[in-house]
C-alpha positions, 0 to 999 in steps of 0.5 A: 627664575634662576637664570644664572644657574649656580649649581651647588653640590651639598646634599639635602639635610637628613635625619637619623643614621638611616639618612631619612629626610623627614619632610619627605619620608613621613608625609609620603608614608602617612599618605600611603597609610591613609589611602590603604586604611580608607581603601580597606574600609571604604572600598566601594566608595573609593571605587565610585570616587575614582571612577567619577574622577576618571570620567572627568579626566576622559571628558575634560583632560583627554586632549591634554594627555594626548597633546603632552605625550606627543610633545614629549616624543618630539622633544626627546627626538629633537634633543637626540638630533641636536648638538645637545646630544654631545653632552655627557651625563656625568663628568666629561671623562665619565664612562658607563657603569654597566654593559649594554646587555645589563643596561637594556635588561634592567631598563626592560624589566623595570619599564614594562615587565609584568604589564607586557606579559599581561597585555601582550595577548589580551590587548590585541585580542580585545581590540580585534574582536571584543573592544575595537577602537572607535576610529577603525572601520574594520569589522571585528574578527577580520584581517583588517581588524587584526592590523588595526589591533596591532597598530593600537597595541604598538602605539600604547607600548612603543615610542611614546611610553619610553619618551615619557620615561626619558624626560624624567631619566634624562633630567635626573641623570644630568642634574645629579651626575653632571651638576652634582645635585641630589638624585631626586625629582626636585633637582630637575627643577633647579633651572626654574626654582633655584635653591627653592628646590631644597625647601617645602616645594622640593619636598612636595615634588619628591613626596608626589613622586613617591606616592605615584611610584608606589601606587603605580607599582602596587597596581602592576603587582596586583595585575601580576598576582592575578595573572599568576593565579590564572596560570595556576588555574590553567596548569593545575586547576587551582581556582582563583581566590584572594587567599591564594593571591595574598599568599603569592604577594607575601611570597614574592614580596619576601623574595623582593625584600631579599633582592633589596638587601642584596643591592643593585648589582647582585639583586636587581641586575641579576634578576633583570637579566634572568627575566630577559632570558626567560621571556626571550626563551618564550619568544624564541619558542613561540617563534619556532613552534608558531607560524614563523613566517607569518610572525616575521611578515607581521613584524615588518608590516606592523612596524611599517604601519605603525610608523606610517600612521604614528602622527594621526594616531598620536593626535587622535582624540575621538572627538566625534565619539564617546571617549569611553574607549580612549579612557579605558585604553589610551588615557589609561596607558598615558596616565599609567606611564606618567605615574610610573615615570618618577619610578622608571625614570629614576631607575634608568638614571641610576644605571645610565651615568656616563653615557652621552645624551644622544647615546642615552636617548637612542638606547632608551627610546629605540632598543626597548621599543624594538624588543617590545615590538618583537615581544608583542608581535610574537605573542599577539600575532600568534594569538591572532593567527589562531583566531584567523586561521585556526580553531580560536578559543582565545577570544572567549577566554579573553572576554571572560577575563583578560588575565586568562588570555596568555595561558589560553594561547599557550594551551594551544601550543606544544609543551603548554604546561612547561611554557605556562610554568615558565611564563609564571616564573617570568611574571614573578621575576618581573614582579620582584624586579618591579617591587625591588626597583620601586623600593630603591627609587622611593628610598632615594627620594625619601633619603634626600637623594642618596643613591645607595640608601640603607637597606632597612628603609629599602625593606620598608618600602618593599614591604609597603608595596606588597602590603598595598597590593595585599590590602587592595585585594582583600578589600575588594578583589578586582574592584579594589585594585581597579580603584587604586589603578584609577588613583594612580592615573589621577596622580598622572595629571599633576605629574604630567604638568611637572614633566612639561616644566621639566622639559623647559628646565632641561632645555635651559640647562642644556642650552647653557651647558652647550654654550660652555662647551663651545667656549671651552672648544674655542679656548682650546683651539686658541691655546693649541700650538699652530701646526707646522706647514709642510715645506714646498719643494723650493724650500727643501732645495 
């Protein structure tokens, strides 16, 4: 235990002019290569093994996921409201590097991106009529089912997801920019492990972060490519095929590689802002041509219903029913967000230097959640309105394949071809920023915490992510992607344990930091000259 936290600022030892930390880079690369090769050769066996492992998690560890994710949300709210919120993520005189718009745009693109476009229509429609939550008593296809469908969708994409990201981002930002430790996941454990973070234990933590990040990103890239191909089918009649999807992966990975070379300011930031503008334009278009008043009423009511039921929904384990639905949806999301947390947390930390803890938590927890709720309501409620009061057709498309849902909904609106093309461009943009951001995060870990690693190694990770997604598609189509998606969920189990320990480390460090701040305040107050008291009228006379 490192009770007397003597933070040291020397960087981790690296090798070669590219600043590779071999005890992290090579093990992570080896694990990825072995997984890809075995997945290509034994795709069916891997799919069965991961399905078995997923069933084990559903049956025995579901309660753990539900509990820890709820505790993460409680913990970050406590930090924001506590006196620890005064602590600045950097030196006391540090100020933010990015504007609020740029900050929010990059967070939103990295944190949700492809997944939000994929599920914004598919998930509400699925809960509404195809795969209803077992806890709801509403009959499928009714208004009550629509209310419950949006509540569950908000639950999966709302405060809990961003609380998970905040744990990692807050720890990395604090220990790197305020305490001078390397910008890697290992640094978050200094209050617990002390200088042992610079040895094999720290290397193992960073290696796990790289592997979880790469498989999480590759899963999202697979979803994005499948959905783009579905859009091509709807707009141009091009049937989905592995070769087309592989070509899309190669093309978009090439763009992501160019963005990696351009760097954070010129690459990721501009693409993220472009993604936000495109997706925001789609939201505005649907709000205007869709059932505007219905959408606005639904946003208010759905948000209130979500907040009213958040405690019960957060702690529900479906103990009296089979856990299959919860495993397919809630546990899948929690495992996915947790496996993504080293990636998104690192990226948010990289762009959040100079903000206070309270400003950081408030911005990361509330603003992306509000934007996500607006996005989900406009897309999801437009589709639900079509099913409840229109000709429908979206349920059938969603039942055939989840990736058809968005384009089936756009097809029912004016300018369907244009909006579908814009949606595909936005998906591709999110694809690029996810790959770009993931490459940067992997390279920071593999280079020992260098916040601006050399571009050749960043290119390596960008190509690796595209290669993983491509090999998975060639190895078995949706089955291959599904198997590695389950593998990323399995990665979420050990990472969840690390996040629990990370919360403990954050609390220890904040308690010590706040005590030092109070001591400095008292010292400054004693050193300040006494204020001159105003003279009374008698003294003046």
